C-alpha positions in Angstrom: -4.1 25.2 -3.2 -0.9 26.6 -1.6 1.4 28.2 -3.6 4.2 25.7 -4.7 2.0 22.7 -4.0 2.9 19.6 -5.9 -0.3 17.6 -5.2 -3.4 19.0 -3.8 -6.5 17.1 -3.2 -9.5 18.8 -2.3 -13.2 17.3 -1.4 -12.2 14.0 -3.2 -14.9 11.4 -3.0 -14.9 7.9 -4.5 -17.9 5.4 -4.3 -18.5 2.1 -5.8 -21.8 0.3 -7.3 -23.3 -1.9 -4.4 -24.4 -5.3 -4.7 -28.1 -4.4 -4.1 -28.3 -1.5 -6.0 -27.2 2.3 -4.7 -23.6 3.4 -4.2 -20.9 2.6 -1.3 -18.8 5.6 -0.5 -15.1 4.6 0.2 -13.7 8.0 0.4 -15.5 11.1 2.1 -14.2 14.5 1.2 -10.5 13.9 1.4 -8.6 17.3 1.6 -4.5 17.2 1.6 -1.8 18.6 0.1 2.0 17.5 -0.7 5.0 19.8 -1.4 8.1 19.2 -3.7 10.3 17.1 -1.8 7.7 16.5 1.3 6.8 12.9 2.9 3.1 12.9 3.7 2.3 9.6 5.7 -1.4 8.5 5.2 -2.4 6.2 7.9 -5.3 4.1 9.2 -6.6 0.4 9.6 -7.2 -1.5 6.7 -10.2 -0.7 4.8 -10.2 3.0 5.6 -10.0 4.0 2.2 -6.1 4.7 2.0 -5.5 3.1 -1.1 -9.0 3.9 -2.9 -7.8 7.5 -2.3 -4.4 7.1 -3.9 -5.8 5.2 -6.7 -8.2 7.7 -7.4 -5.2 10.0 -8.0 -3.9 7.8 -10.7 -7.4 7.1 -12.2 -6.7 3.4 -11.8 -10.1 2.5 -10.1 -12.6 0.2 -11.8 -15.4 1.6 -14.3 -17.8 0.9 -11.4 -16.0 3.8 -9.3 -17.2 7.4 -9.3 -14.8 10.0 -8.3 -16.0 13.4 -7.3 -14.0 16.5 -5.9 -10.7 17.8 -7.1 -7.2 16.5 -7.6 -4.7 19.1 -9.1 -1.0 18.2 -10.0 1.3 21.2 -10.2 -2.1 23.1 -10.4 -3.5 21.2 -13.4 -6.9 19.1 -12.6 -6.7 15.4 -13.1 -10.2 14.4 -12.3 -12.2 14.3 -15.4 -9.3 14.1 -17.9 -9.0 11.7 -20.7 -7.0 8.4 -20.5 -4.8 9.5 -23.1 -3.8 12.4 -21.0 -3.4 10.6 -17.7 -1.4 7.9 -19.5 1.3 10.8 -20.1 1.3 11.7 -16.5 1.4 8.0 -14.7 4.6 6.5 -14.7 6.5 9.4 -15.9 5.6 12.6 -13.7 3.7 10.6 -11.1 5.1 7.2 -10.0 3.4 4.4 -7.7 4.8 1.4 -5.7 2.0 -0.9 -5.5 1.5 -3.1 -2.4 2.5 -6.6 -3.6 6.0 -6.4 -5.8 5.6 -10.0 -6.9 2.1 -9.4 -8.3 3.5 -6.1 -9.8 6.4 -7.9 -11.6 5.6 -9.9 -14.9 7.4 -13.4 -14.1 8.1 -14.0 -17.7 10.3 -10.9 -18.5 13.5 -10.0 -16.6 13.6 -7.2 -14.3 15.8 -5.3 -16.8 13.6 -5.5 -19.4 10.4 -4.6 -17.2 12.4 -1.4 -16.2 13.5 -0.6 -19.8 10.0 -1.3 -21.1 8.6 1.8 -18.7 11.4 4.0 -20.0 10.5 3.3 -23.7 6.8 3.6 -23.4 7.6 7.6 -22.1 10.5 8.2 -24.4 9.9 6.8 -27.6 13.7 8.4 -28.7 15.4 6.0 -26.5 16.7 2.9 -28.2 16.5 -0.4 -26.5 20.2 -0.6 -25.7 19.8 2.6 -24.0 17.0 2.0 -21.9 18.4 -1.5 -20.8 21.7 0.7 -19.6 19.5 3.0 -17.7 17.8 0.0 -16.0 21.1 -1.1 -15.0 21.8 2.3 -13.5 18.4 2.4 -11.6 19.3 -1.0 -10.2 22.4 0.5 -8.9 20.6 3.5 -7.6 18.4 1.4 -5.4 21.4 -0.4 -4.0 21.1 -4.0 -5.9 24.2 -5.6 -5.9 25.7 -6.6 -9.5 23.0 -4.8 -11.3 24.3 -5.8 -14.6 23.9 -9.4 -13.7 20.9 -9.0 -11.7 19.0 -6.9 -14.6 19.2 -10.2 -16.6 17.2 -12.4 -13.8 13.6 -13.0 -13.3 11.4 -11.7 -10.2 11.4 -15.2 -8.8 15.4 -15.4 -8.5 14.9 -12.0 -6.0 14.0 -12.0 -2.4 11.1 -10.2 -1.1 13.3 -6.8 -0.1 15.2 -7.0 -3.5 11.9 -7.1 -5.6 10.8 -4.4 -3.7 13.6 -2.3 -4.8 13.0 -3.4 -8.2 9.7 -1.9 -8.0 10.9 1.4 -6.7 13.5 1.3 -9.6 10.4 1.0 -11.9 8.7 3.9 -10.4 11.3 6.2 -10.4 12.6 5.4 -13.8 11.1 8.6 -15.5 12.4 10.9 -12.7 8.7 11.4 -11.2 8.2 14.5 -9.4 5.5 12.5 -7.1 6.1 9.0 -5.8 2.9 7.1 -4.1 4.2 4.2 -2.1 1.5 2.0 -1.0 2.7 -0.2 1.9 6.1 -0.4 0.6 7.5 -2.1 3.7 4.3 -4.9 4.2 6.0 -8.3 4.8 9.5 -7.2 5.1 11.8 -7.6 8.1 12.6 -4.8 10.2 16.3 -4.5 8.6 14.9 -4.4 5.2 12.1 -2.0 6.0 14.7 0.3 7.5 16.6 0.2 4.1 13.9 0.6 2.1 12.8 4.0 3.9 16.2 5.4 3.8 16.1 4.7 0.2 12.8 6.4 -0.5 14.0 9.3 1.7 17.7 9.9 0.1 15.4 10.0 -3.3 13.1 12.6 -2.1 16.1 14.8 -0.9 18.1 14.2 -4.0 15.4 14.8 -6.7 12.9 17.1 -4.6 10.5 14.4 -5.3 7.2 14.5 -3.1 6.5 11.3 -1.7 3.1 10.0 -0.2 3.7 7.0 2.2 0.3 4.7 2.3 1.0 2.7 5.6 -0.8 1.4 8.9 2.8 1.5 10.7 2.9 4.2 12.6 6.7 3.7 13.3 7.5 4.0 9.6 5.5 7.6 9.6 7.3 8.6 12.9 10.5 8.1 11.2 10.2 9.4 7.5 7.2 11.5 6.9 7.0 15.6 7.6 3.2 15.7 7.8 0.6 12.9 8.7 -3.0 12.4 7.7 -5.0 9.9 9.7 -7.9 8.3 7.9 -10.8 6.6 9.3 -14.0 5.3 7.5 -13.0 7.0 4.4 -12.4 10.5 5.9 -9.4 12.5 7.0 -9.9 12.9 10.8 -6.5 14.3 11.9 -4.0 16.1 9.9 -0.8 17.8 10.4 2.9 17.9 11.0 4.2 14.5 12.4 5.5 15.6 15.6 2.8 17.4 16.8 0.2 14.6 16.0 2.3 12.2 17.4 2.9 13.9 20.6 -0.3 16.1 21.0 -3.1 14.8 18.9 -6.6 16.1 19.8 -8.3 13.1 18.1 -9.2 10.0 20.2 -8.8 7.7 17.2 -4.9 8.8 17.0 -4.5 8.6 20.5 -5.9 5.1 20.4 -3.8 4.2 17.6 -0.8 5.4 19.4 -1.7 3.7 22.6 -1.8 0.4 20.6 1.9 0.8 19.7 4.7 -0.2 21.7 7.2 2.6 22.9 10.6 2.4 24.5 9.8 5.5 26.8 6.7 3.7 28.4 6.8 0.5 30.1 3.4 -1.4 30.0 2.1 -4.9 30.8 -0.4 -5.0 28.0 -0.9 -2.7 25.0 -4.2 -1.1 24.4 -6.6 -2.5 22.0 -9.3 -0.4 20.0 -12.4 -2.0 20.8 -14.6 -3.1 18.0 -13.5 -3.0 14.3 -14.0 -0.6 11.4 -17.3 -0.1 10.1 -18.5 -1.7 6.8 -18.7 0.9 3.8 -22.7 -0.6 3.6 -23.2 0.6 7.2 -21.1 3.7 8.1 -22.7 5.0 11.5 -24.4 8.2 11.7 -22.8 11.3 13.2 -18.7 10.5 13.9 -18.0 7.3 12.3 -15.8 6.5 15.3 -18.1 6.9 17.9 -19.0 3.1 18.6 -15.3 2.4 19.0 -14.7 5.7 21.1 -14.6 5.9 24.9 -15.2 9.8 24.9 -18.5 9.6 22.6 -21.4 11.8 23.7 -24.9 12.0 22.3 -23.9 14.7 19.9 -21.0 12.2 18.6 -24.0 9.9 17.7 -26.1 12.1 15.7 -23.8 15.1 14.1 -20.8 14.6 11.9 -18.2 16.5 13.2 -16.6 19.6 11.0 -13.0 19.8 10.5 -11.4 22.4 12.9 -7.8 23.8 13.0 -5.9 23.9 16.4 -2.9 25.7 15.2 -1.3 23.4 12.9 -3.6 20.4 13.3 -6.7 19.9 11.7 -9.1 17.7 13.6 -12.5 16.3 13.0 -13.8 15.9 16.5 -16.5 17.4 18.6 -14.5 16.8 21.7 -11.1 18.1 20.4 -10.5 20.3 23.4 -11.2 17.4 26.1 -8.8 14.8 24.4 -5.5 15.7 26.2 -7.0 15.4 29.5 -9.1 12.5 28.9 -5.8 10.6 28.0 -3.8 12.1 30.4 -6.2 10.7 33.2 -6.6 7.3 31.4 -2.6 7.0 31.2 -2.1 8.0 34.9 -0.4 11.1 34.0 -0.8 14.1 36.5 
């Protein structure tokens, strides 16, 4: 773990009991770090293991899950700790924004009551009145107009963007050092997405809060993150500073993801599509898991799992990392 790291994940594995016996491995040896004030983007297609990784950090996986490896928060190991210990960490020192704000919020309680409840759980010295006042202040912090009146309303009285702001207010209610945001802009229009991301970036800057941004949207990561980790079939295959990965990634999966995104600096008749689909956990291919969909795959890719290799600031798991730049320049017609 680097000195001063807020969160350090090393060799993390997560497996689940399979229907026909045996175990299905959803997370395979994930290793990443987050520093105070840093935004880490964790990206990849649906089903690649992003959410399972973060749920393992929070120890919110079902009993059928088995977690291995190491998760250190401020140097303290979280894997294997008691539920009582972890309850003192979750919601207080580590906050989490879950994917769907409507299912996260209790429809029978006002939003003010829900925020206040989270405050009092972690600080029994706070009175109900004080907790509600803090809840109103938090609604103001996340830019909800008329926060005192809004605190007395129920989730169904809020728009999708406003509900997302309420969930953020709940997640930051106890001034966490680390915030995990799982698809915080899903199903929101572009304008609201930008407002939510601006809010999260402001909170990180003001509070020196670390942020793990779990998303499939490379545009969101490009505008908000310092570092990014690209995940495929439960493994981090590309990791490094955002600028380096977006401009000169050495992994064909990352380059394929970038090629499927619209860009203002390139006019194309049709966006590239990645052939095939991500593998099932029950049938992860031998060798490099991406090889059935990779236009650069050779025999070695089909039989030998690539090791992580460092190329300056970028860490890549690809046998052909040295040839990626030339391959995609030729493919894109760049001399």
